[in-house]
C-alpha positions in Angstrom: 188.0 64.9 65.5 191.2 64.6 67.5 191.5 65.9 71.1 194.4 67.8 72.5 195.1 68.4 76.2 197.4 71.1 77.3 197.7 73.9 79.9 196.5 77.4 79.2 197.4 80.1 81.8 197.7 77.5 84.5 194.5 75.6 83.7 194.4 72.2 82.0 192.2 72.1 78.9 191.1 69.5 76.4 189.8 70.6 73.0 188.4 68.9 70.0 189.9 70.4 66.9 191.4 69.6 63.6 195.2 69.1 63.9 196.0 72.0 61.7 193.7 74.5 63.4 195.7 77.6 64.5 196.2 77.8 68.2 194.9 81.4 68.0 191.4 80.2 67.0 191.4 77.6 69.7 192.4 80.1 72.3 189.9 82.8 71.2 186.9 80.8 69.9 187.0 77.6 71.9 188.5 78.8 75.2 187.5 82.4 75.3 191.0 83.7 75.8 190.9 87.1 74.1 194.4 88.6 74.8 196.1 87.3 71.7 194.9 89.4 68.8 194.5 88.5 65.2 196.5 90.8 63.0 198.0 89.3 59.9 197.5 85.5 60.2 201.0 84.8 58.9 203.1 85.4 62.0 204.5 88.7 60.9 202.7 91.4 62.9 203.0 89.5 66.2 199.8 90.8 67.7 199.1 87.3 68.9 202.5 86.6 70.5 202.2 84.1 73.4 204.5 81.6 75.0 204.6 77.8 74.5 206.6 76.1 77.3 208.2 79.5 77.9 209.3 80.1 74.4 207.8 82.9 72.2 205.3 81.7 69.6 202.9 83.2 67.1 199.6 81.3 67.7 198.2 82.4 64.3 200.7 80.0 62.7 201.1 77.4 65.5 198.9 74.4 64.9 197.0 73.2 68.0 198.4 69.7 67.5 201.9 71.1 68.5 200.6 72.1 71.9 199.5 68.7 73.2 201.1 68.1 76.7 202.6 71.6 76.8 201.9 74.9 78.5 200.6 77.9 76.7 200.8 81.3 78.4 199.0 84.4 77.0 198.9 87.9 78.4 196.1 86.7 80.8 198.5 84.3 82.4 201.6 86.5 82.6 200.8 88.1 86.0 201.1 86.1 89.2 197.7 86.5 90.8 197.3 90.1 91.6 201.0 90.8 91.1 201.8 92.1 87.6 204.8 90.9 85.7 207.5 93.6 85.7 206.9 94.2 82.0 203.2 94.9 82.7 204.2 97.3 85.5 206.6 99.1 83.2 204.0 99.3 80.5 201.7 101.2 82.8 204.4 103.3 84.3 205.7 104.4 80.9 202.1 104.9 79.6 202.9 102.8 76.5 199.5 102.0 75.1 197.5 104.1 72.8 194.9 102.0 71.0 196.1 98.9 72.9 195.4 96.4 70.1 199.0 95.2 69.8 200.0 95.6 73.4 199.4 92.0 74.6 201.7 90.7 71.9 204.2 93.5 72.6 204.3 92.7 76.3 204.6 88.9 75.7 207.4 89.5 73.2 209.2 91.8 75.7 208.8 89.2 78.5 210.4 86.6 76.3 213.2 88.9 75.4 214.0 89.7 79.0 213.8 86.0 80.0 216.7 85.4 77.6 218.6 88.7 77.8 218.6 90.6 81.0 220.2 93.8 79.6 218.9 94.2 76.1 220.3 96.8 73.8 218.1 99.1 71.6 219.0 96.8 68.7 217.8 93.7 70.7 214.5 95.5 71.5 214.0 96.7 67.9 214.5 93.1 66.7 211.4 91.9 68.5 209.7 93.7 65.6 206.0 93.7 66.7 203.9 96.0 64.6 202.4 99.0 66.4 200.3 101.2 64.2 200.2 103.9 66.8 204.0 104.1 66.7 204.6 103.9 70.4 208.0 102.3 69.8 210.0 104.9 71.9 207.8 104.2 74.9 207.9 100.5 74.3 211.7 100.7 74.3 211.7 102.7 77.5 209.3 100.2 79.2 211.4 97.3 78.3 214.5 99.0 79.7 212.6 99.9 82.8 211.3 96.3 83.2 214.9 95.0 82.7 216.0 97.2 85.6 213.2 95.9 87.8 214.1 92.3 87.0 217.9 92.6 87.7 
């Protein structure tokens, strides 16, 4: 079986895995990283949203072979030590979460959006399109706007 070496949340890892194994299963089952959630398995619900070299990805459809030599960041690696990322702070301040299942993916998608667009419109925010079965979309939008203000 091939091995792949990459960085996950600041820690270098090497894993033995089939080339086409989804990164989500490597993270969860081989590395014990539980933040990215399995939702649909086809990259639509976005509950697993993470970053690969700073760009948003869906680990459920990203083969581990595409990660070799790169950096993967999940919700567990978004904060800087004890200092939360501004999106995480805003999520708490706006009391966004209900069940919490989709929240890691929501936060990672919001962080990617704000990295590329410092003053997102409602349309920009709605386009990230993560599925939230609890329907906290209004609070998600408010938290993203609050985080954008903190980051500017």
